[in-house]
Residue, then its C-alpha position, 0 to 999 in steps of 0.5 A: m500499500i501506498d499512502i500519500s497525504v497531498p495538502g489542498f488535494g487529499d489523502l490517498t491510499l493506493e493498493h492497485l496500479v492500473l497501467d496501459y501497455n503500448g505507449t506506457l509501458a512498450l514501444d512498438g510492443t516492446l517492453l521500454p527498458g527499466v520498466a520491469q525492474a521498477l514494477g518489481r520494486l513497486s509490486s511489494r507495495v501495490q498489485i499491479h494489473v496491465i490492461t491493454a487491446d495489445t495492438f502489437g500482440r506482445a504484451r502477455e509475453a512481456v508482462h511475464a518480466f514483473p508480477c502482475t494480473f494481465t487483461l486483454l481487451g477486445p477492439e470495442g468499448q475500450a475506454e468503458a472497459k478499462a474505466a470498469y476495470v478501476e472501478g471493479l477494483g475500488a477506484k479510490g484505492v487505484a492509481a492508473v497510468g496511461n497515454g492513449r484516448n482509450d485511457r482517458l476514462m480509466l485515468r477520471a476514474a482512478a483516485l490517481g490519473i497519471a498520464v505519460l507523453q512519451q514517443e508515441g504521444a498522448s491523446a490531448e482528451t487523456l491529458r485533460e483527465a490527468r491528475a498529473v502528467c510525466p514525460d516518461i513512464l520511469t517518471a510516472l512510476g518514480l512519483l509512486e515510489h517517492p511520494l514526496r515528488l507527487v506531493a510536490t507535483l499536486r498540493s495546491 
């Protein structure tokens, strides 16, 4: 569990980390360097979930590099399915990270939604729904590993 008290934002008790795969954890279907190690460190504090449409068909094999629950989505209703997944976990205990348009509702639903803007880009709609925006996934995961960074970003 990750407990964070952010002045002017509120208290967060995060039990789950829900992540998109392509554009968030991976580029062109290949897991980005350092991601498995960072998620391995976080896995002792939160349950990790990867939910993806798996554009390149490589996610299921790649996520074996770290402990997680893997969910593969069909081609229709992805944004709604991701949001429902977060709600099913108990949104108040969820941090979610994504970049694509199909991540926007997931970031809105989660207690903490983080958008990443990497080589694949990010949907403007998703950026608007995020509570924080990071230049890459390792920076986003670093906010959870080092909660005072998140306090500095979100406090009022």
